[in-house]
Residue, then its C-alpha position, 0 to 999 in steps of 0.5 A: m791609349v794611343r798618343r799620335s805625332s802626325w805630320g802628313e806633309t812632306l820632308s821638305q814641307r814639314l822641314a823647311a815649315r820649321a825656321g830655325w829647328r834644331t838638330r844635332f850629332a852626337p856621338a859617344p867617344t868610345g873609339y875612333m869614328h868610322l865611316g858609319h859615322l861619318v854618313n850621319a854626320m852627312h845626314v845632319w848636316g845635309v838636312a839641316g843645311a837643306f832645309g834651315g836647321q841648325v846643328v847642336l854638337r854633344i858627347e855622349d859620354h855617360d857610359r863612362t867604363r868605355c868612353r876615354p878623353e883621346y877618343e873624344a879629342a880624335l872626333l873633334d879633329d875628324l869633325e874639324w878635318l872633314g869641315f862639319e862645324a856645329d852652328i851650337h856648341p861647336v869643336a872649340s867649346f869641348r875643347a876649351v872645357s875639359p871634362g868635369q868642368g860643367h860642358p853644356a853639352r857633354q852628358s858627363d857633365q849633365g849629373a844635376r840635370y839627369e839627378t832633377a828628371l829622375h826625382e821629378l819621376t820619382e816625386r810622382g812614384l814612377v821609379y823603382a830600385c832594380r836589382c836584377t843584371r843584365r844576365d838575370i833578365a836574359q835568363r829569365v825572358p824567352h828571346a831569340s838571338g839578337e832580339e832584345p829581352r823584355y824586362p818582366g817587372t820582376c823587382r817592380l812590386q818586390q820594394v828593393s830598397d834605394a840603398e841595395s841598388w843603384a839602378r833605378r827603372v822607370r813605370l812605363e804603362p800601356e800606351t801605343f806610340v805612333f808617329d810618322d817617321l821622315r824617311m820610314g813614315r808611319q811607325v806604331q811601337h808599344p814600349s811596355r810591352q816591347c822593352g818593360d819597365v826602362l832602366v834610367r840608371d844602372r846598377h854602376g850608377q851611371w846614366t842610360y842611353q836611354f834617358a840622358v837623350v830624352v833629358d839632353d834633347m828637351a834641353h838642348e831644345l831639339d826639333v828633329v832626331i837625325r838617327g841609324e836605322d838601328l834605333l829606331s826601335s828606341t824611338g816609342r820608349q823614349l817618345q813616352l820617358a819625354t811624355l812623362l817628363g812634360r815634353p808638350t811637343p814630341p820631336l820629328f824623327l829621321h833614321h836613315t840607312l846604315l853602312v853594313h859589311a857584305d853578311g849584313s852586319k854594321l860598321s861598329k868600333a867593336n869590330h875594329d871597323t877602319a877609323l877615319r883617321e886611319l884613312r887620312q893617315a894613309g893619306m884620303s883627302a877629306a873630299s875623297l871620304l866624303g864622296e865615298a860615303a855618299v856612294r856607299a850611302g846611295l847619296l850619290p850614283v858614282h864618287r866624286t869629290l866632295h866638301a862639307g859645304d857640298v853636302p847640303a845639295l845631296f838632300s835639297v831634291 
């Protein structure tokens, strides 16, 4: 089956026609924000400001083994210092509600939401327990270095007991998803061939990124997802999960370019790339840093100081 998300208009027509549409900035507090995160924030607030959208702030702390409260506090400080304020769930709302106290846009507080979605899929026979580890899959499935191994469906027919493993996978039947990225154009993806049955809860009982973002994007009524092009390959499986969960209209997607090192590797917390807080402590102003990020992202030809309120103008033409 082919499912197509078809929008043929220009960027401005496709967004300006959706008055009051929503997008989100959704950092994971697994480290301090760096220039790559800033470029994403500029695209989110810039496109929203230029074309009449609202920004939802969400904290994606579903991975409790890597997320830290101090990282959340730091990224909230960084957003405030930069001048980026969300229209829905602003910085102050996260400071007022500590983790574990039920903030509607903090993923670690959404266990009941994810359980409900999983139960719905389970009742339809789409979910099964899985005992496979990442190492098991990597060893069983030939794949090139850096390439995503496809889950071969080892546990699909083995009737693994629910008590044997916390991990759950959702059956992805063969479907083709065609969508028009707002920047990169027509995309064709085959999730079942690309990744196999998708993991929605891991063996430690933690909800996965792929599942949590789909459920949350529906709950937050998001119309547009703006993120780096490294996540482009995730789109088809997220569209398929959203379809299985009953989302009637898929969101639009815009995948922007990434900041990379000279060797082509992307900036990351794992590589200890310079954090915004370190640049601030070294005396760099927010306006200068925004200008630097704009040049690095190809949004400005030469450096000049920018304020958060100036960013939408970079996208308005």
